[in-house]
C-alpha positions as CSV (number, residue, x, y, z in Angstrom):
1,M,-17.3,-11.2,-109.4
2,A,-19.4,-10.2,-112.4
3,L,-21.5,-7.1,-112.1
4,S,-24.7,-9.0,-112.9
5,T,-24.0,-11.5,-110.2
6,R,-23.4,-8.8,-107.6
7,L,-26.6,-7.0,-108.4
8,A,-28.6,-10.2,-108.4
9,S,-27.4,-11.2,-104.9
10,P,-30.1,-11.5,-102.2
11,L,-30.9,-8.2,-100.6
12,R,-32.3,-7.6,-97.2
13,P,-36.0,-6.9,-97.1
14,V,-37.1,-3.4,-96.2
15,L,-38.8,-3.3,-92.7
16,C,-41.2,-0.4,-92.2
17,R,-42.8,-1.0,-88.8
18,G,-43.0,2.2,-86.9
19,L,-42.2,4.5,-89.8
20,S,-44.5,7.2,-91.0
21,T,-44.5,6.7,-94.7
22,P,-46.2,3.7,-96.4
23,P,-44.0,1.5,-98.6
24,G,-43.7,2.3,-102.3
25,P,-42.5,0.1,-105.1
26,R,-39.7,-2.3,-104.1
27,P,-36.4,-0.7,-105.1
28,A,-34.1,-2.4,-107.5
29,L,-31.2,-1.9,-105.1
30,D,-32.1,-2.1,-101.4
31,L,-30.1,0.6,-99.5
32,A,-31.7,0.1,-96.1
33,G,-29.2,0.0,-93.3
34,I,-26.1,1.7,-92.0
35,F,-23.1,2.4,-94.2
36,P,-19.8,3.6,-92.8
37,P,-18.0,6.0,-95.2
38,L,-14.7,4.4,-94.8
39,A,-11.7,6.4,-93.8
40,T,-8.7,5.9,-96.0
41,P,-5.6,4.8,-94.0
42,F,-2.3,6.3,-94.9
43,S,1.2,5.2,-93.9
44,P,3.5,7.6,-92.1
45,A,5.0,8.3,-95.5
46,G,1.6,9.4,-96.8
47,E,0.9,6.4,-99.0
48,V,-2.4,4.5,-99.0
49,D,-2.0,1.7,-96.6
50,Y,-4.1,-1.1,-98.1
51,A,-3.1,-3.7,-95.5
52,R,-4.5,-1.4,-92.8
53,L,-7.6,-0.8,-94.8
54,E,-8.2,-4.6,-95.1
55,G,-7.5,-4.9,-91.4
56,N,-10.2,-2.4,-90.5
57,L,-12.6,-4.3,-92.8
58,R,-11.9,-7.5,-91.0
59,R,-12.9,-5.9,-87.7
60,Y,-16.0,-4.3,-89.3
61,A,-17.1,-7.8,-90.6
62,S,-18.7,-8.7,-87.3
63,L,-21.1,-5.7,-87.4
64,P,-24.4,-5.8,-89.2
65,F,-23.6,-3.0,-91.7
66,R,-25.6,-3.0,-94.9
67,G,-22.4,-2.2,-96.8
68,F,-19.7,0.5,-97.1
69,V,-19.0,3.7,-98.8
70,V,-15.6,4.4,-100.2
71,Q,-14.4,7.7,-101.6
72,G,-16.9,9.7,-99.5
73,S,-15.9,12.8,-97.6
74,S,-14.5,10.8,-94.7
75,G,-12.3,9.0,-97.2
76,E,-10.3,12.1,-98.1
77,Y,-11.2,11.4,-101.8
78,P,-10.2,14.9,-103.1
79,Y,-6.6,14.1,-102.0
80,L,-6.4,10.8,-103.8
81,A,-5.1,10.3,-107.4
82,P,-7.6,8.6,-109.8
83,R,-5.5,5.3,-109.7
84,E,-5.7,5.4,-105.9
85,R,-9.4,5.9,-105.9
86,L,-9.9,2.9,-108.1
87,E,-7.5,0.7,-106.3
88,V,-9.3,1.4,-103.0
89,V,-12.6,0.3,-104.5
90,S,-11.0,-2.8,-105.9
91,R,-9.4,-3.8,-102.6
92,V,-12.5,-3.2,-100.6
93,R,-14.7,-5.2,-103.1
94,R,-12.4,-8.2,-102.8
95,A,-12.4,-8.0,-99.0
96,L,-16.2,-7.8,-98.7
97,P,-18.7,-10.7,-98.5
98,G,-21.0,-10.8,-101.5
99,D,-24.0,-9.6,-99.5
100,R,-22.5,-6.3,-98.4
101,L,-23.1,-3.4,-100.8
102,L,-20.2,-1.2,-101.9
103,L,-21.1,2.4,-102.8
104,A,-18.2,4.3,-104.4
105,G,-17.9,8.0,-104.6
106,S,-17.3,8.8,-108.3
107,G,-18.1,12.5,-108.4
108,C,-15.8,14.8,-110.3
109,E,-16.2,18.4,-111.4
110,S,-17.1,17.8,-115.0
111,T,-19.9,15.5,-116.3
112,R,-17.5,13.8,-118.7
113,A,-15.0,13.0,-115.9
114,T,-17.8,11.8,-113.6
115,I,-19.1,9.4,-116.2
116,E,-15.6,8.1,-116.9
117,M,-14.9,7.6,-113.1
118,T,-18.3,6.0,-112.6
119,V,-17.8,3.5,-115.3
120,S,-14.3,2.7,-113.9
121,M,-15.8,2.3,-110.4
122,A,-18.3,-0.2,-111.7
123,Q,-15.5,-2.1,-113.4
124,A,-13.6,-2.1,-110.1
125,G,-16.5,-3.7,-108.3
126,A,-18.8,-1.0,-107.0
127,D,-22.5,-1.8,-106.7
128,A,-23.6,1.8,-106.9
129,A,-22.1,5.2,-107.5
130,L,-22.3,8.0,-105.0
131,V,-22.1,11.2,-107.0
132,V,-21.4,14.5,-105.1
133,T,-22.6,17.8,-106.5
134,P,-20.0,19.5,-108.7
135,C,-19.3,22.8,-106.9
136,Y,-16.2,24.6,-108.1
137,Y,-18.3,26.9,-110.3
138,R,-21.1,26.9,-107.8
139,G,-22.6,30.1,-109.0
140,A,-23.4,28.5,-112.3
141,M,-24.7,25.3,-110.7
142,S,-28.4,26.0,-111.2
143,G,-31.1,23.3,-110.7
144,T,-31.2,22.9,-114.4
145,A,-27.5,22.4,-114.8
146,L,-27.4,19.9,-111.9
147,E,-30.4,18.0,-113.3
148,R,-28.7,17.7,-116.6
149,H,-25.4,16.6,-115.0
150,Y,-27.0,13.8,-113.0
151,A,-29.3,12.7,-115.7
152,E,-26.3,12.2,-118.1
153,V,-24.3,10.4,-115.5
154,A,-27.3,8.1,-114.7
155,E,-27.9,7.4,-118.4
156,A,-24.2,6.4,-118.9
157,S,-23.7,4.5,-115.6
158,P,-23.8,0.7,-115.7
159,I,-24.7,0.8,-111.9
160,P,-27.3,2.7,-110.0
161,V,-26.6,6.3,-109.0
162,V,-27.1,7.7,-105.5
163,L,-27.2,11.5,-105.4
164,Y,-25.0,13.2,-102.8
165,S,-25.7,16.6,-101.3
166,V,-23.2,17.8,-98.7
167,P,-23.5,21.6,-98.5
168,A,-21.0,21.8,-95.5
169,N,-18.2,20.8,-97.9
170,T,-19.4,22.0,-101.2
171,G,-21.3,25.2,-100.3
172,L,-24.0,23.9,-102.5
173,E,-27.3,22.1,-101.7
174,L,-28.8,20.0,-104.5
175,P,-32.2,21.8,-105.0
176,L,-35.3,20.0,-103.8
177,E,-36.9,20.4,-107.3
178,A,-33.9,18.7,-108.9
179,V,-34.0,15.8,-106.5
180,L,-37.7,15.3,-107.2
181,A,-37.1,15.3,-110.9
182,L,-34.1,13.0,-110.8
183,A,-36.0,10.6,-108.5
184,Q,-38.1,9.6,-111.6
185,H,-35.0,8.4,-113.4
186,P,-34.9,4.6,-113.4
187,N,-31.1,4.5,-112.7
188,V,-31.2,7.0,-109.8
189,A,-31.7,4.9,-106.6
190,G,-31.7,7.5,-103.9
191,I,-29.9,10.3,-102.1
192,K,-27.5,10.7,-99.3
193,D,-28.4,14.1,-97.8
194,S,-26.0,15.5,-95.3
195,G,-27.6,18.9,-94.9
196,G,-29.6,18.0,-91.8
197,D,-32.9,19.7,-92.8
198,I,-35.5,17.2,-91.6
199,T,-38.3,19.0,-93.3
200,R,-36.5,18.7,-96.6
201,L,-35.8,15.0,-96.0
202,G,-39.5,14.4,-95.1
203,L,-40.6,16.1,-98.3
204,I,-38.3,14.1,-100.4
205,V,-39.6,10.9,-98.9
206,H,-43.2,12.0,-99.2
207,K,-42.9,13.3,-102.8
208,T,-41.0,10.3,-104.1
209,R,-42.8,7.5,-102.4
210,R,-44.3,6.2,-105.6
211,E,-40.8,6.0,-107.3
212,G,-39.2,3.7,-104.8
213,F,-36.6,6.4,-104.2
214,Q,-34.5,5.9,-101.1
215,V,-33.3,8.5,-98.6
216,L,-30.1,8.0,-96.6
217,A,-29.3,10.3,-93.7
218,G,-25.8,11.8,-94.1
219,S,-24.9,12.0,-90.5
220,A,-25.5,10.2,-87.2
221,G,-26.6,13.5,-85.6
222,F,-30.0,13.4,-87.2
223,L,-30.4,9.6,-87.8
224,L,-33.4,9.0,-85.6
225,A,-35.2,12.0,-87.0
226,S,-34.5,10.8,-90.5
227,Y,-35.9,7.4,-89.7
228,A,-39.0,9.0,-88.2
229,V,-39.8,10.7,-91.5
230,G,-39.1,7.7,-93.6
231,A,-35.4,7.5,-94.4
232,V,-34.2,3.9,-95.0
233,G,-30.7,4.2,-93.5
234,G,-27.6,6.3,-93.0
235,V,-24.1,7.0,-94.3
236,C,-22.5,8.1,-91.0
237,A,-18.9,9.0,-90.4
238,L,-19.4,8.0,-86.7
239,A,-20.0,4.4,-87.8
240,N,-16.3,4.1,-88.4
241,V,-15.9,4.4,-84.6
242,L,-19.3,3.4,-83.0
243,G,-20.7,1.0,-85.6
244,A,-22.5,-1.3,-83.1
245,P,-24.4,1.5,-81.4
246,L,-25.5,3.0,-84.8
247,C,-26.7,-0.4,-85.9
248,Q,-28.6,-0.7,-82.6
249,L,-30.2,2.7,-83.2
250,E,-31.3,1.5,-86.7
251,R,-32.8,-1.6,-85.2
252,L,-34.7,0.3,-82.5
253,C,-36.1,2.7,-85.0
254,R,-37.2,0.0,-87.3
255,E,-38.9,-1.8,-84.4
256,G,-40.7,1.3,-83.3
257,R,-38.9,1.5,-80.0
258,W,-38.7,5.2,-80.1
259,Q,-37.9,6.0,-76.4
260,E,-34.9,3.7,-76.4
261,A,-33.9,5.1,-79.8
262,R,-34.1,8.6,-78.4
263,D,-32.0,7.8,-75.4
264,L,-29.3,6.3,-77.6
265,Q,-29.5,9.1,-80.2
266,L,-28.8,11.7,-77.5
267,R,-25.6,9.9,-76.4
268,L,-24.4,10.0,-80.0
269,L,-24.9,13.7,-80.6
270,E,-21.8,15.1,-79.1
271,P,-19.4,12.4,-80.3
272,N,-20.8,12.7,-83.8
273,A,-20.3,16.5,-83.8
274,A,-16.8,16.0,-82.6
275,V,-15.7,13.7,-85.4
276,T,-17.5,15.8,-88.1
277,R,-17.8,19.5,-87.9
278,R,-15.7,20.2,-84.8
279,F,-12.5,18.2,-85.4
280,G,-13.2,16.6,-88.8
281,I,-11.3,13.7,-90.3
282,P,-8.3,14.1,-87.9
283,G,-10.7,13.7,-85.0
284,L,-12.4,10.8,-86.7
285,K,-9.1,9.0,-87.2
286,K,-7.9,9.6,-83.7
287,A,-11.2,8.2,-82.3
288,M,-10.9,5.1,-84.5
289,E,-7.7,4.3,-82.7
290,W,-9.3,4.3,-79.3
291,F,-11.8,1.7,-80.5
292,G,-9.3,-0.7,-82.0
293,Y,-9.2,0.4,-85.6
294,Y,-6.4,2.0,-87.6
295,G,-6.9,5.7,-88.1
296,G,-3.4,6.9,-88.7
297,P,-2.4,10.2,-90.3
298,C,-4.4,12.3,-92.7
299,R,-3.0,13.4,-96.0
300,A,-1.7,16.9,-96.1
301,P,-2.8,19.6,-95.9
302,L,-5.1,18.2,-93.2
303,A,-3.2,18.5,-89.9
304,P,-3.3,16.2,-86.8
305,L,-5.0,17.3,-83.7
306,S,-3.2,19.3,-81.1
307,P,-2.8,17.7,-77.6
308,A,-5.5,20.0,-76.3
309,Q,-7.9,19.0,-79.1
310,E,-7.2,15.4,-78.6
311,E,-8.0,15.7,-74.9
312,E,-11.2,17.6,-75.7
313,L,-12.2,14.8,-78.1
314,R,-11.5,12.1,-75.5
315,E,-13.6,13.9,-72.9
316,T,-16.5,14.1,-75.4
317,F,-16.5,10.3,-75.8
318,S,-16.0,9.7,-72.1
319,A,-18.7,12.1,-71.0
320,N,-21.3,10.2,-73.1
321,G,-20.2,6.8,-71.8
322,W,-18.3,5.5,-74.8
323,L,-14.8,5.5,-73.2
């Protein structure tokens, strides 16, 4: 499918009833909705299992996701070779309906490598590039350095760029001032913010409302709060497991049914924490298997859960009524 055809496909209108921030300009790329950051399936021998990946996508097809993220933190992207990263994007694109967006993580440590990977991701079928903050030399990653990095990537990218701040993994938060400056760039569509600071998210929404800049919550743990301050959606690891409830939470928030949304959000807090900060990707993949998806092994050095950890994970889902 040609890039111009993908970007011109009909996009779902943004619904704002019940949200606190008035609508700004209509964005060129509508990111409103829930995006699972897809887990990458591996075979027992440690190879990417593309058949299992496509099988999971067939199961996800019945859920009203806005699209999918590949090569996010849940996809173990640091452990994939460049050719594997591109092949995953290509396979997912071919398996998706044309109206589902595909965001591809293209971040690398250098600006040059990020540009090259972003262009390649676009050629492989991505609709937008999710670009994580470079962090290896985090002491030198000032707001000025990061602004320059993202601006150069956005200038060179043939597809819109989504900023990605995930301080739990990188030890580096994209400074608020840099976000506000980059929001003015016409090829920067929004941000996935996984930090969980609701005041920061609200300020980003408030300060960028005239730019049509879109904020995506980076975790199911603060999804309701993010919608309350004007976020348009979420990229949530838990959506790999509990996709239907997260889409229901999105709908409740957009319809202004806050009490029902709060009740559902509370039941998602502990399972979300279990598959993110407590047990990480091994926990996420184990939980996927309980709900009919293929999780499979992680790529080393990530280790599988111990029997005690697996039991604790199961109890967390059971105690909240999901198993």
